[in-house]
N, C-alpha and C positions, 0 to 999 in steps of 0.2 A: 349507448343504448340505441338500438335501431327500432324505429316505429313506422308502421304502415297502417293505413286505414283500409279495411277490407269490407267489401259488400257480401262476399260469399266465401266461407271457409270450408265448405263440405268436401271439396276435392282435396284440399290440403290435409284435412283430418283423415280422409280415407287413405292417404299415403302414409301419414305418420302414425296413425293409431288404427291397426287392423280390427280392433274391437269396437268400431264406431257404433254398431248396432246396440251396444249396451251403454253408450256414452251419454245418456240423458242425465240431467242434473236433478237433484232434489232441492226444491225451493220452498222455503217458508215465506209465504206471501201475505202480508197484512192487507185488509180491504182498503185501508188508507194509510199513508205514511205520516199523517198527523191526526191526533185525536185528543179530545179534552180529558183531563184527569177525572176519573170516576165513570167515564162512559164505557160502553161495551164495544169492543173492537173485534169483528170477525177475522179469523185467519184461516188460510188454506195451506195444506201441505201437498205440493204437486210434484210430479215427475214428468219431465218434458225435454224433447229435443228442440221444440219451438217455444220461444220465450215471449210471453209466459202463460201458455195454455197447457193444461195437464193432458198427457197422452197415455198414461199408464198408472194403474193403482198398485202401489206397493203392498207387500204383506203387512198387516196391521202390527204384527209383532216386531217389525223391523223399523218402525217409524216413531220418533219422539219429537215433540216440540215444547218450547218453554219460553220464558222471558227472563231477562237479566236487567235488574233495576237497582241502582245504588249498591252494587256488589252482591246482591242477593238473587238467587235463582228460584224459579217456581215452574212446575210442569203445567202444561196446557192439556187438559183432557181432549181426546180426539175421537171423532166418529167418522167411519168411512162412508163416503157418498159414491156408490157404485156408478150412478149415472154420470156424475161430474168427473169421475176418476180422480177423486181428491179426498183428502182428510180434512174435516171441518172442526173448528174449535172457536172459542171466544176468549177474549182477555178483558178483564176489568182494568182499564188503563190506570197504572199505579201512580203516575206523575205527569205534570205538564211539561217536564223536562225530557231529555233523551232517555229512551230505554231500548233494549234490543230484543227482537223476537228471534229465537234460536230454533234450529231444526237439525235433526240427525237422521240419516238413513244408516242404520246399524250395519256392521260388516256382513257381506255375503261373499261366498267363494264361487267364482266362475272359472270356466275353462273352455278351450276350443275343442270341440268334439266332432266326430264325423257328421253329426246333425247340426253343426253350427255352434256358435257361442251360447252357452247356457249354464245355469247353476250346476256345478260338478267339481270334483276334486281331482288331483293328479292320480288318485287311485282308480278313477273311473276308466274302464277299458277304452283305449283309443284317445284319451284326453291328453292335451298338451297345453302349455301356457296357462297353468292354473294360477289364479291370483285372488287375493282378498281385496274387496273393494268396499270403501265406506265413504259417505258423503256428508258434508256439513253446510249449514246455511245460517246467515245472519242478516237481519233487516233492521235498519235504523229507523225508529219511529220518534217523531217530535224533535228531530235535530234542529238546534237553534245556534245562531252565530255566537251567542254568549255562553253556550253550554258545551263543556268538554266531554260529555258522556259518549260522544261518538267514538272516542279512542279507547273505550273499555275493551279489555281482552277477555274473551269468553273462556279460553283454555282448551279449545278443541285441538286435536293433534295437528290438523292443518287449518290455518285461519288467515283471513285477510283483515288487516287492521288499517283503517284510514289514518293517515298522517295529516292530511288536509281535512278540515271540517266541511263536509258536503253542503252544509247549510249556507256557506259563504260562496259557493261555486256558482258561476253563471255560464251560459253558453259561450264557448270560445276559450274558457279557462282550462288549465290542466290541474288535476288533483293528484296527490301522491298517496299511494297505498303501500303497505309493507306486508309481505307474505312470511308467515312463521310456520315452521314445521317442528313439532316437539320442542317448542320454546326457543328455537334458533332461527335466525334469518335464512330464508330459502330463495335462491335465484332460480326463477322459472319463467316461462311464458305467461303473460297475463292477457286475457281476453275480456272485452267489455261490450255491452249492448244496452239498448233501452227498450222498454216494453212497447211492442208494436212495430219495431224496426223492420222485421221480416217474418213472413210465414214459412220460410224455408228452414229445414232442420239444421241445427248446429251452425247457424249463421250469425256473425257478430259484426258490430259496427266499428270495432277497433281492436287492434292487436299491438302488443309491445313486448320487448324482451326485458326482463327484470335486471336490475343492477346487482353487483356482488353483495351489497348490504341488504338485499331482500326487497328494496323499494322499486317501485315502477310508477310512471306517470301516465295517466289516462286523460285524453283530451275530451272534454264535454262538447258534443256537437248538437245536442237537442235537449229541450226540457223534458221532464218526466221521470219515471222510475227507472233507474239504471241498475244493471247487474254486472258486477265484476266476477270473473271466474278463473280459477287456477286448478291445475292437476299436478300431482307428484307421484312418481313411481319409484320404488326402491326394492332391491333384493331383500327377501325375507323368507328364508327357506324353512319350511315345516314339513310334517308328514302329509299335509293336505294341499299345500300350495308353495310356490317358489317366489312370489312377488307380491308386494303391497302396492295398492293404488288408492290414493286419496283424492277427493275432489271437494272444492269449497267454493261457495258463492257469497257475495256481499251485495245487499240491496240498499239503495238510498235514493232520495228524491232530489232532483235539481229543478228549481223553479225558474 
């Protein structure tokens, strides 16, 4: 596995991914990564190229957030905040142990058109490279060294599952994550950064190539809220598009 620490990835992405203008992530961001059982925890649904400040407000119909606790899922009602370019909600914290705040940006079909990359299908005159894009988010809240809730699988088509408990990680450690696509290990590039690392778009603190078993190691270089990010593209031919693109992020805290 080859690993390099990168300060700027914009130029690399511009070469590898010609659709960079649409490559923002959907992030379900809790106001805090620790909260007492029974307290009210604000959460935000944000879309951003700069982590983690929202730059775009998605269509309300395309956004869902929820929690997973002790194997049970519940939806979080959301309200759009046009000024903050974010969706706002609150969670009554179900446990003092680990639970997961989940987020989904439901599928949209985009294509390259004479007017640039925008929502369109391959039936649109002049459109090429039509693809279905969906995005997934997980945030670990109340992760503790003695609690294995960090490894719970949500079941999203594309998902990042921690193998190392982030609550045991310190600056200088490497943590292991596993990428799963439709229930199977996926070998893919893994990007990671922490909140406040850079104000530049699509800029990450760390990059690594995943192993054949879907695992990858991320070196922790700074305390704070970390985000691990992956993308997967696959041929999926329909009457409207020819390719599937999934993106997933995982948030956790390192103290």
